[in-house]
N, C-alpha and C positions, 0 to 999 in steps of 0.2 A: 503494500500498499505506500510504502512511504518515498518508493521508486518510481509508483504511478504519479503522487506529487511533483515531485521534482522533475519529472518529464512535461508535464500539462505546466507547470509553473518555475522555470529555469530560472528567473532571477526571485524567487521566492514566493510563498504566500503573500507576506505582508506585502510585497510590489505589487504584487496583485491587486489587493484590497484597496489599496492607496488608490491605483490606476482606476480601478472600478468608479469609486467614491469621486475623484476628480474630476471624471467625465461627466458627471451627476452635477457639481455644483454648479450655481448660476454664475453669472457674470453681474456683479455688484459695482454701478458706478455712482458717483456723489456728484451732486449738483451744487454748487457754492452758490450761484446764480440762474439763472434761467437765459436764454439767446432768444433773440425775439427777431421775427418776420419783419423786414421793411413791407412798406404798404407802396412803395413807389422806389425803382430803380432804374439809376442810371446805369444804361448798358455800357457805354462808352468807358465810363466810368470805372464800372464791374471788369471790363474788359484788362482795362489799363493796370487795375490793380492785378488781376491775374499774371498775365504777364511780368508783372514787376515779382510774384510770390507774395504779396503783400494783400492776400483776402483779408477782411474783416470778418467777425463771429456771425454778423448778419448777412453777409455775403455768401458764407459757408451754408447759414440757413433758407438764404432767397436757392442757391442750387441742388439743397435737399429739397426743397418743394419741388424744384422740375424733376429731378431723380424721382420721387414718391408717385410724379404722374406719368412716369416713364421717358422722359424725354430730357432733352437739354436743351439750352440756348442757341445753340448753333442749329440744332435741328427745328426749332419753332423758326426762327431768324431766316432759316436758308431755303424756308419754302420757294418753289416758282412764281406762283400766281395769288393770288389775293385770293381765291378761294381755297386752296391748298392753304396757306397760312391760314385763315380765319379757319378751316374745318380743326387743322392741329390745335389751334389755342383754344376752340371750342370744345376740343377732347382734354387737353389737357384740363379746363373749368370744369368739367363733369368729372372725371376721374378724381379730381382733389375736392371737390363736391362731396364726391360717395364716402370717400375714403374720412373727411371728416366728420359729417354727418353722420355716421356711423355711431359714433360717440359723443357726439354733443346733442343734446336733448333737448336745451331750452326753448330751441324754438325752430322747429322743424320748415320755417318759409325760408330759409335762407340757401343762397346758390353763393358759389363763388365763382367771379368774372375776371378772367386776367386779359389785360390789354397791353397789346406792344405798337404804340406809335412814336411819330416823329412828337419830340419837343417842342414845348409854345414858347417864343423867345421870351414872353412877361412872366416865368415861372422863373423862381430864383435857382442860380447855381446850383448842383450841376444840371439840372433839370430842365435847363434851356435850351439846351443843344444836343445833338444826336437823339439818340433813339431811348424811350422810357417806358419802363414793364411798369405797369401798375397793376396791382390786386385790389378790387372791390368786391363786396358784397353787396348783394341783391336780397333784397325783400320782396318777397313775392306779395304777402300780404297788404304790404303798404305799398306797392309799386313805387319803390324808390330802392335807391343803390345809395352807399356810401364808402367812401375809400378805406381801407383795411384798417389804416392806422387811426381811425377814427370810432373804431367799435372799444366796447367796455373793454378793459384790462383784464377782464376774467376770460371773454374769448381771446383775446389775441394771446394771453398768454396759454392757453389750451392747444389753440391753433398750431402757435409755433411748435409748442414743447410736442404736438404730437407730429408733427413735419420732422423736427430734429431726431425724436426718438426713434421713428421709422429711419433712418438714416442712420443712425446707431444699431440698430438690427442689422441692417446691412452690412455694417464693421465688424461687431463682433456676434453674429448670430443671434439665433432666437432665445436663448438661453438667458435673458436678461431677468433680474427679478422685478418685478412690477407689484407690489403689494397693494399699490391704492387703485389701479387702473385696470378693471378684469377686460378678459377677449385681446389683449395686446400681444 
């Protein structure tokens, strides 16, 4: 019997037990502050920071938002025609809406709308030149929309956390400890 154990566990039974337990222990992540998604992004400024390897925390969350929707800024911006471009942005908006409102239950009448358009010269820098990506929240009940930045701090936190958490799952795998959020 001892020979059988030695053959089955050449590194020892203790090492086999430690490895088996280790593989099942979740990854713990500590957040000392939370990252927020910006409601408006200067694509040109973001591209510049990316080229210089100087992305901000908000840049990272924005890129995670696009990844959550299964796309990238290059893919959306690289569409050849208006219809193709509009179709991709709408698909991204729908995917993000479905992901966010799977968990947000305070108001089910909201939709996420993402827009990429030319800057307006009267807006403050860096949003007055180049391409601007805007995240807006459409309220179907009141038939009005607002900038993501104008939503409640609880909504902004939850939305941003869900986007960033999904990015962390891509990085660390699904074995993350989330005691307060069911279904993640």
